C-alpha positions, 0 to 999 in steps of 0.5 A: 626484748630489743630484737622483738617487735615494739609493743604498740601503745596505739590502743591507749586513748584518753585516760588509758594513755595516762598510764605512761606518765608514772611509767616514764617518771619511774624510768627517768629516775631509775636511770639516774645514779641518785634517782628517787626510785629503782625500778628496772621493770619500768626500764624493761617496759619502756624499752619494749614500747613504741614510745619515743621516751627520749623526747619526753619533757615531763613537768619536773614537779609532777614527774618527781611527785609521781615517783614519791607517790609510788613510794608511799603506796609501796610502803602502804603495801609493806605495812599491810603485809607485816600484819597479814602476810597472806593478805589480798591486795587489789590494785585499781586502775593498775596501768603498767604499774610494777609494784607486785614484783617489788613488794611480793613476799611469796604469800600475798594474792594480788589483783591488777585491774584495768581496762581491756586495752591496758590489760592486753599490753600488761600481759606482755610483761606480766604472767598471770599466776594463782597469786597474781591475777589480771582483771580486765574491766572498768573500776566502775563495773561492780562485777570486778568485786565478785572475782575476788575472794571475800575471806580476808580484809583486803588492801585496795589501792587507787593510784593516779586515777581519782582525778580522771573520774568525776565525783559521781564516778569516785562515789561509785568506786567507793560504794562498790568497795563499801558493799563488797569488802568488810574492813577493807583499807583503801589508799587513794591518791587525790588532788586538791581542786586548786591544783587542777585549776593551777595545772591549766596554767602550767606550760609544758612542752610535753604532749603527755603532760598536756593530755593529762591536764586536759583530762583532769576532772575532780579534786577534793579539799578536805579528806573528811568529805569521804566520811560523808559519802556513806556510813562506815567510812573512816578517815585513818590519815593522809600524807601529802606527796611533796612531804615524802621527799621535799628535799628532792626538789629544786631550791626554787621549788622548795622556796615556793613550797615554803612561801605557799604552804598550800602547794605542799598539799596539792596531791596527797594519799588518803587512807580510808577504812571501811567498817 
């Protein structure tokens, strides 16, 4: 890839551009000897993009958090595949996620879904097959559900997206899942509203940080609120992202998490069951 023309990121605007955040976060950790995650595919992608990653200065807590949430989602997929090795996984708002090659067991069927401009870039790095499909559409377009077989209860992932949507838009995503996929498991990353407010006061030198903060639109205080949106939605559990690896943060951060417990619950992965 080093001799090829760099892949342009100019088509990415607004929310689509935020896909670079978790990608860069995994790249940074992979290049460390003791990084949170090992993801060579992210390094390959970053090296091929026309993005000046060397000048990246992402806010440390958010950068580490993006990698910890990735581990939680990876573990959710692995757990699902233990029970259903030939199951179906639907990755909503996939961006330049690299999960499929990390968790592929040779039997599962995987659907990556995102906006057309994102999928076009994604096609430069991933080859579509019968088991790895790329869907070029918005998560708010109900037609995407019709492209997915209904014969198995799927695992549906939505990482790094809910907080860029409004509550009405999140309700629509949930409704699409509820209407089309019986017994689906849904793992969704959510922010606490206080965290969104707090982000506005965080001073970061990185332009991507600033753009991401300006696009934040929705958070949820209590995960059980999802159960009130429609009948047949059950909260299975939730995992605060920080608690996945609190020891990996700086001493200053750990003291802050201890003094202000609410900070440990600012970002969490919520597991819902559609019955």
